N, C-alpha and C positions, 0 to 999 in steps of 0.2 A: 315783334320787330319794337326794341327798345328805341324811344325816342331820343334817349341821350347820345345814343351808337351813331356814328355816321354810316348811311347806308347808301349803296347805289345799285342799280340796275344795269346788268349787260346782259343783251339778248343774245349774243353768241360770241364765241371762244376767238373768232377773227375780228370784232369789233375794238376800233381804237378809240372809242367814246363809250361812256356809260351816263344813265341819268341819275340824278339825285332823287332820292325817294322820302328823304326827312322832311315833315310838315314844316314851311318856312325856311325850306332850304338850307344851307351849310356856310359857314364863314369862312374866311381866310382861315387857312393853318389847319384844316378840320383834315384828319388823316384816313382816308379810304382802306377797305379791308386788303386791296392790294398792294398798298403802300403810297400810292398817289396822294401827295400832298395840294391843297386846293391852295393857289395863288391868288384869288380873289374868291369875292363871294358869289355862290351859285344858287340860284333860285331853284324850288322844288319841281321837278320834270325835267330841267334843263340839264344839258350835256356837260361832261367834263373830259377833256383830254387825258387818255390815259397812257399815251405816249407823246415825244416830241413831234410835232408837226410843222413843215416847212411849208411855205407858199407853195400852192398848188398840189399839195399831197391829197391824196384821197383819205375821205373820212368814212369810214364803215359804221353803220348800225344796222341790225338784222343781216349782217353779212353781205351789206348792199351797199354801194356807194351813195350817199346820200347828197354828197357834194365834195367840192375842194376847198382847201384852206385859203384863205383870201389876204392872211397874214402869217407870220410865223407865230405858232401856238404851241408854246412849251407844256409839257405835262402838267396838269392841273389846271391848265387854263380853261375859262368857260368858252364853250362853244356854242355861238347862237347863230341867228339868220343874218346878223351884221356881219359876221367873220365867215360866211361860206359863200361859194359861190354854185350855183346849182346847176346839174349836168343836163345836157340835152335830153329831150324826148327819146326814149329808145326807138328804134325803126320798127317797120310793120312787116320785115320782108324776112324770110329764111327762119322764122320761129319754130320753135321745138312743139310738135304736135301728139298728143296722147301717150305722154311718158311718164307722167307722176301721179294720177288720179289714184286716190285708196280704195277700194272696193271693200265695204266691210260686212259682216255677216248681219242678215236681217234681223229685226227687232220685231217681235209678234206678241201679240196680246195686249197691245196699249190701245184705250179708247178713252173717246171723251164723251159726253151727251152734246148733239149737236142738234140740227133743225135740218132734216133732210128736204131736198128740193127736186121737183119733178125730173129735172135734166140730171140728176146723179150728184150735183155738188151739194155741199152740207154748210151750213152757216152757223158761226158761233154766237150769233144775236139775230133776233127777231125783230126786225127795225121797218117802218115806213119810210122810204126815201122819197121825198119829192123833186124831181128834176125840175131843170129851170132851163130853158133854151137860150136865154139872154140877161146879160146883168141888170138890166131895166125892170125886171118883175121880183127881184129880190126882196125889196121893201113889204111888197104886198105879200108874197110868200113867207116872208119871216113871222108879219102879222097871224096870218093864217095860221102857222104851225104853233104860234102860242095859244091860240083860241082852241085847237085840236088837242094839245097836250092839256089843258084846261079841262075842257069840256067832255072830250071824246075817250082821250086814254084811258081814264078811269074806268070806263065800261070794258076796257078788253084787257085784263090783267096779263095776258101771254104774250101782250106786245111789249119790248123793251124800250123803245123809243119812237118818236118822229121826227125826222130831221128834214133841212132843206139842202139839197146839192147845189149852194149857191156859188157862184163863180164870178170872174169878170171877164166874158167871152160872148160873144154871139151876134154884136153888129160893130160897125166901124174896123171892121178886120177884110182882108182879102180871102173871101170864102173860098175860092175856087183855085187858091195858089196851092202847088203840089205839097207844101209842108203843112197847109190847113188839116190835112186828113188826121194828123197827131192830136190834137185838142176837139176833134169831133169824134174819132175814134173813142178818145180817153172817156168823153162824156157818157158816149153810147155803153162802154163797157162798164163804167163806174155803176150805171143803173142796173146792170146785170149782176152785181156783185151778190153772192151768196147770202150774205147778211139780209137780203132785201126782199128774200121770199118768193121774187117773180111778180111782184106787184107793182111795176111801173107807172107811174103817171108823171106828166110833165106840164109845166105852167108856161105858157108862152104870151109874148105881147101881141104879136100878130104880123108885124110890118118887118122883124128882123131878118138878118141873112140867112141864120141858122135857123129855118123853119123845121117845124117838128117832124115832117116826113123826110127831111136831110138828116135830121138828128136819129131817127128811128125808122131807116126805110125799108120794108117788107122784103125787100129782095136781099138784104143782107142777113136775114135771119138764118143762122148755120142750122144745119140738119146733123143730129148724133143719135144713134141707135133708134132711129124711125122716131124722134120726138124733138119737136122744136124747144129751145130754149124758153122755159116758162116767162123769164121776164121780160122776153120781146114778143110774145105771143099778143099781148090785150094791152096796150099802152091807152091810157085814158089821155086827153088833151083838153086842156081849159085854157083857152085864147082871151085874154082880156080885152081884147079890143072888138069881139063879136057883139054884135048890136043887143044882144039878149042882155048885156051887162049895163044896167043903167045904175052908175054910182059905184061907190067904192064897197059898200056892201055886199053888192050884188056880186062881184068878184069873190069876195071872202067867203060867201056863202057856196059859191059853185066848187071851191078848191076843196071846203069843209066835207061838202055832200059827197065828193067823189073820194076823200080819203075816209069817209065812214065805212062806203063800201069794201075799200081795200083792207081796212082795219079789222072787218067782219072775217075776211078770209085769212087773214094773217094769224088772227086769233086762235083759229082752228089748228095752228102750228104745234107740237109737242116737242120737247126735247126726247132723244132717244139716242141709246148707246150706238157710237160711230166708231170704226177705226181711226187711229191716227193718221192714217195715209190720207184721210178726207181732209186734213188741213192744208191751207195755204198761208204761208207763214213769210212775211218780209222782215228782212234784218237790215238796220241803218244805224249810222252813228251821227250825230251831230253836236257840236260844240265840243270837239275832241282836243285831246290834249295829249302829252308824251305816255300817258299811262293807258290810253285808249288800247294800244299796239301791247300792253302788258296783262292787263287783267279784263276789262268787260269785252273787249274783241274776241280774245282767244277763249273766254267763256261762252260767247254766242256760238263761237265757231265749233266748240264741242256738241252744244245742243243741236247746233245744225245737222252736224254728222249723224245725232241721233235721231233726229226727223226724218232724215233719208234714209237711214236704215230701216224706219218704221214704215217706208213708203209715200211720205208727205211730198208737198212742193215747196220747196226753200226759194227765196228768191233774194240775193244781192245784189249790190247796184253801183250807182255813183261812178260814171265814166271817167270823170277826172281824178278820181280818188283809187282808180286801177291803173289807170294808163301807164305810169310807170313800171306796173309790174305786168305787162301784158304777155312776157315770155313764161310768167308762172302760170297764167290762165291757160293759153294754148297748150302748154304742157298737160293739163289738168282736163283740156277738151276730150269728148269721149270720143270724137272721130273729127275728121278733117272738115266735114261741114260744120261743125261744131265751133272748130277753130276759125273758119273763114269768117263765119257770121260775128264772132268776137272782133276780127280785125275790120270787117266791113263797119262795125258800129264805132270803132275806135277813129278810123279814117274820116267816118261822117261827123263826128263830133271835133275832130282836129279841124276840119274845114269851116265847119258851122263858128268855132271860135276865131279861127282866123277871119272870116269875115267881118267881126266885130273887132278887129286889131289887137285880139288877147290871146292867150295860149293856157296852158293847164296851171300855170302858175298863178293866175287869179283866183283860184279855189282857196288858199290858205286866208284864213280870218286872221285881224289883230288878236282875239282870243285864242286862236290856236296857237299862235307867236308866244303869246305870254305863258300859255301852259306848257311851251317847250318845242313845240313842232317848228322846225327851223323853215322846211319849205315843202312843196308839194310831194317830194320823193320820199321824204321820211313819214309824212303824213299818210302816204299812199301803202308802204309797207305794214304799216299797222293797221289800216281799213281793211286791207285784202283778208287777214286774218280771221275777220268774223266769217269769211265764208268755209271755214273747216278744211277739210282735206279730200271731201268727195270728189268723184269726176263731174264735171261741168256738162249737163246733158242737154241743154237749151239755151238759146238767146232770145231773150222775148224784146222786140222793138218796142220804142215808144207809143203807150197807148193799147198795144195787142195784150190779149189773154195770155197767161201762162197755161201751158197745155200739156207739158210733159212733168210726171212724177219725178223726184230727185232733184239734185241742185242745178237752179238756172241763175243766168246773168240777165237781169233786167236793166237794159240800156236806158238809164236815166241821169238826168243833170244831178248835181250834188246838193244843191239847195234841197234844204230839210223838206219843205210842204212841196216843192216840183217833184221830190221823189217819191214822199208818202203819196201824193195823188196818181202817179203813175202805177205805182204797186197796187192800190186800190183798184185801177183800172185794169191790172192783170189778174184781179181775182183774189187777193189778199183777203184773210178773215183773221188772222192774227199778227201783230205787228211787236218786233223787239228794237229797242232803241237805245243807244249806248252814248253815255255823253260824260265827258270829263270837266268842262266850265259851268255845266247845268244849263238846261233849258226847260221850260215848262211844255214842251211839244204835249200836243195830243190831237187825237182824230176822233170824231163821232161816230165814222163808219165803222170802226174795228176798235177792240181793246188794244191800247198800247202800253208794252212792259217796259220800263225804263230802267237802265243799269247805271250806277253810278261807278266811274273809274277808280273812286278813290274814298275811303272811308270819312276823309272831312267832308266833302260834299256830302255823302249819305247822311251824316249827322245833321249837316245844317238843315238840308232841305229833305228831312226825315219823312215828310207827308206827302212828297213829290216824288222819291225814288221807291222804285219795287225792290230792286235787288242791289246790294252793296256789295260789288266786285274788287272793292279796295281790301275786303278780306283776303284775297289772294295776295296782293301786295304786301299787307301785313303779316303773312305767313300764317293766318289761321283758318285757312280752308285751302285746298287745291281744286285746280280748274275742274278737274274730273269730279270732285264732290260737288261741287258748284254747279258744275254741267247736268247732274242728275238733277238736282235741286230746280234747276231752270226748266228742266224738261216738266217734271211733274207739276211745277207752278202753270206752266203753260196749257197742262191738261185741265188743270182746277180752272182757269180763268175761261178757257175755251168752252167749258161745261156752264159757266155761269154760277159755279160754285163760290168762287172768289170776283172780285172787281180788281182791275188795275188801279193805281192811284189817281191818275188823268181821269179814269172813266167814273169812280167814284166822287171826285171834286166836280165832274162835267167840265174838265179844260179840254178844249179842242180850239183848232184854226180852221179857217175856211180853205175850201179846194184852191189849188195853184195848179193851174193847167200851164204846160209847157206848150208855148207857141210860137215855135221859130220862123212862122210866117208873117207877112206885113201886116201892121196895122195901119188903116186908111184915116 
């Protein structure tokens, strides 16, 4: 793409707007390929009217009405959030079901080197994860983790890391409220993540509401193939308020001693060839811009289809970012039960937002708008693309495990780390994260592969972005070519042959639990 030539991107022949692709935008008088002359400067990623729009005329992008003109907008005008009225949210009745999912031929023979677990799951990393039952113990656990890394980890070369699953929950909350099940089962299922090899341990204060036997009740251990989940069979508990702990060092020594026992077991794990069907991949976007739906998200969607064809579990998420495309989702539901589950989760979230006197329009950020996304409708159309084209076979409620191979919708908030935390709870072992504005997002529990939507971002953040999807915008590569490249990169990173940029730099953020229940 020549930087001197004006370039626009029109997503569908029926669209009456296009986005400006040139870095730095275009000035007044620039002439686009269809003959449109800009009447004013239009920033990169922002929309220009390709036809005269009168007040209340529908504005189409992705062949979807993303808004109505708030004023007369002659051809060549800048179309932005201040000049559009957002449509009402689509209804949840009389939606199409199972009419559009594309079933493609299976992909066979693709493997990665992973860590097999007794329950049949496979990890992409070998990590000792120390759970916490309450935020009060986080400082003590952090101190212990540093000591374990310095003194013990060098003795166990087959263990990748020791981490704390710290969070701000566990007390000062309505622990018996109906919605408290979401953060509690999230923490329980995160401890079961395949990357942790079944060696669960929890540090408790002693007086908190989230007692260890509530976090890990033996009665909730599911049975599969006559085998208990290894990660809930033998949970070691260290309670800081126990009489045996005299002083701070005693607490640290107890944590370190239990960790040593767990590390000995984890160190016996070895990578071995595993089918690509054993992967559990979460896809997500954050810091989105108008190019997200043009480059990075379609690229991830293509790779998601490859993963589904290989038999893997794939999750896309973010309720407010798919709400306006609910008809597209139910049309791809594998059956009526899946469609009903999609509708149920959308309805629950509508009511959840309503309790806070908000709606899905609260989703879009200042950065989204600066990057050209006028409202949540436009953002949603670009967000859904990262799910690919496969049928949706399952819906995962917040905090639940993802059980079904194929494409699943994990019903999470759009907040980056809340979504990532819930995908971890669902069993995610590898994460794809697209960004247009840029974010140093990272998770210490799983490798995160970050994709830049624009070449400018990929150049500026060269040591933070793993993939430059801007090559698609620039005309240097196709979605299909880069989709296969991404697929093989995922296998390499899952195998430990490569590290993602965030993993190599040690960039990560804390867990962010979704807690819709009251805080007391």
